[in-house]
N, C-alpha and C positions, 0 to 999 in steps of 0.2 A: 504494500500500500504506500502511496505517496504521502509523506508527512504533511500535515496541515498546520502552518504556523499559527500560534496562539499566544496571547499575552494575559490570559486568564488562568488562574490556578484555583482548583478546588482541593483543599486538604480534608482528608477523611481520617478521623481518629479511630483507634481500635477499642476493644472492650476494656472495661474496668477503670478507665481514666476519663477525666473531663476534656472536652475539646479545647480548653484553654492551653493545653500542652503545645498547641501550634502558635501561640501568640508571638514568640520571638521569630519563628520561621516566617510568619506572615509579614512582620515588620521588615525583615531582611529581604524577602522576595519583592516587597513593594518598593524597597530602596533600589532595586535592580530594574524597576520599570514594569512590574507585573501587578495586575489587579487580583486580589486574593479574597477567598472566603473560606471559612472553616465551620460549616454548619454542624450543630450537634445532632446526634442521633434523635430519632423520634422519642419523645418523653424524657429527654435529657436536657431540656432547657433549664438553665439555672446554674448557680455556682456549685462547686463540689460540696461545700458545707450544706447548701440547701438540699441537694440531692441525697446526701447521707441522712438528713433529718427525716426523709421519707422511708428509710430502711426499717423493716423489710416489707412494708405494706403498700408499696407503689405497684398496684395491680396492673395499671396500664403498661408500665415498663416491664414488669415481670412476664406478661403474656405477649410481649412483642415477638414477632417472627422475622426471620431473615427476609422473606419475600416482601414484608411491609417495609423493611429497612432499605432494600434494593429499590423499591418503587419510590421511596422518599428521596433518595439521591438522584434517581432518574428524573423526577419532577424538577428538582433543583437545577440539574444540569441542562435540561431542556428549556428552562427559563432564562438561561444566560444568552448574551448576544453572540457568542461564538463557542465552538467546541473547546472545552477547557483542557488544560493539562491536569490530570488527576493524580494526586500524590497521597497515598494512604499508608498508615503504619499498622502492623499486626493484623487484626481483623479488618481494619481499613485497607490493608494491602490486598486482602481477598476481594473486598468490594471494588477496589481499583481494577483488579483483573476482570471482574464481571463487567464493569463499565467499558473497559477497553474491548472486551470480547463482543459487546453489544454495539460497537462502533459509535460510542458516545463521547470518546475522548480523542483529543489531538495527539496525546502521548500519555503514558502512564508510568508511575514510579511506585513500586511495591517495596516498602521498607520493612524488613524483618517480617515478612508476610505469613499469615496463616494460609495454608494451602486450600485450594478449592476441592470439590469432590473429585476423586480419582487419584489423589496423592494422599495416601493414608499416613497420618502422623504417628508412626510407631516409635519414634525416638523417646527414650526413657525420660529425659529431662522435660520434654513437652508434656508427657502424660503426668509426671509428678507436679508440674507447675499448674496444669489446667484442669485436672480431673474433677476437682471440687466444684468448679463452675457449672458442671452438668447437673448438680443437685440431685443426685440419685437418692431415692427414697425420701425426698422432701417435697413440700408443696410447690407446684409450678406457679402459684399465685403469689409467691413471696420472692423478692429479689435476693440475690447473693452478693455479699460484700466480702471481698478478699481480705483475709487477716493480714496484720503487719508481718507476721512470720512468713506467710506465703508470698507477700510482696517482696520480702528480702530475697527469697529464692528466685521468684519468677521474673522480677523486673530489675532489681538494683544490686544484684550480687557483685561483690568486689568494691562497693562504695563504702565510705565511712558511715558509721552508725548514725551520726548526726545528719548527714545528707540523706540517708535512707528514711529517717523519721520525717524530715522536712518535706521530702518528695511525696511521701505517703499522705501527709496532712494536706498538701496542696492539691493533689490530683485524684486520689482514689475516690471512686463513686460506686454505687450499687450496680449490679448487672442482671440481665435477663438470662435465666437458665435455658429458656426455649431458644434464644438466639445462639447460645453456645452449642446446643444440641443440633441446631439446623445446619451447622458448618459441614456436616457429613451427609446432608440430604441433597436432593436434586435442586433445591433452591440455590445451592453453592456450585452448580455445574458451570463449567466453561468448555468450549470446543477448542481443544489444544491444537487441532489441525487447521483451524480457520486463520486466514491472513488477518493481520491486526496492525493497529497503529504502533509506533515505537514503544517498547516496554522494557523498563530497567528494573532488575531485582537488586536490592542491596541486602547484605547480611553481616552479622557480627560474630566474631569467633568466641565470644564469651556469653552469648545469648542462651538462656536456658529454655524459655518458653517457645521460641521459634529458632532452634539451633541452625547453624549454617548448613549442616548436612540436609536438613529438611528444606531449607530455602533452595539449595542447589537441586534437590530432587524435583521441586516445583518448577524451577527454571528448565530443567531437562525434559519435563513432561511435554513442553511445547515442541511441535514438529517444525523442522526447517522448511520454510515455505517462501523465503525471500523477505519476510518481515524483519524489522530491526528488533533484536532481542539481546539484551546484555545482562551480565551478572557481575556484581562487584562485591568482594569480601573486604570488610574493614577489620582491622585488629583493635583489640581492647574496647569492643562495643558490646554492652549488655542490652537488655530489652528496653532500657530507659534511654535509648539512643537519642531521642529527640531532645532530651534535657541534659545530656552529658556536656562537659566542657568542650568536647570535640564536635559539637553539633554543627558549628559553622563550616568545618572542613567537609562534613557530609553534604551540607547544603550547597557549598561551592561545587563539589563534584557533580551534584544533580543539576545545578544551573548550567555548568559547562556541557553536560550531556544533552540537556534540552536545547541549548544553543547549537550544538553539533547536529542533532537530528533534524532540527527545524530549518537548517540550511540545506537540507536534502543532499547531504554528502553521501555518495555511494558507500555502503558498508556491507560487510558480510554478516549473515545472521548468526545467532547463537554464540556470541562472544563472551568469554570468561576472563575476568581480570582479578587477580589476587590483590 
């Protein structure tokens, strides 16, 4: 597919955290000439503190399904003046892949992405970090709130205790167990053989919840069909990648990649960079 130049960016957050995690990214991208939005998930309007105050009785969020979430972002994207560049983290990375697969994005960046249906996440650290969010043997009309101990393992491993505490208090929010379960259903399906807009995967070598091995398997699931598809592994990046001191290095790499693919420079598909 011929890349479509765009100066609009839609940031999609992942599960468990407030969409305010994109605030610095938005400011930085706007300083580079982009127009950006980072709309919250359905039923996640409000601050992290406000959302936590609803725990566990936020039935609207608790019963949210992936199909509803996908349609939410489709409606937002279709309301924009041009096809945007879609950049998503974690569960938002999977949503990014869905938007790219449905020809709704000028380009996509999946940061430490949860995989779509067809790439089964068997990695131990993924299962350890995320299995509680499924809420097995608990009410699906109650939301799930990740404990600080689980946050330490899943998101902020390797960071100082004070930084772990501060990040938890700033960003953690309740989550829908149904959305977590829907990640392995047909609602999370993409066509890996279909030609698509430029798509970049980034991964981190210390990420527990979406380890680099899982991200690379996701990347390799796409068939070579002439589409621009790249994979980049960063060192010393856990799942809190958006808020690490190195976040601007990652943002610069993504900005340079966007500039490259939007100039329609001939490239071979399925490129891997360590």
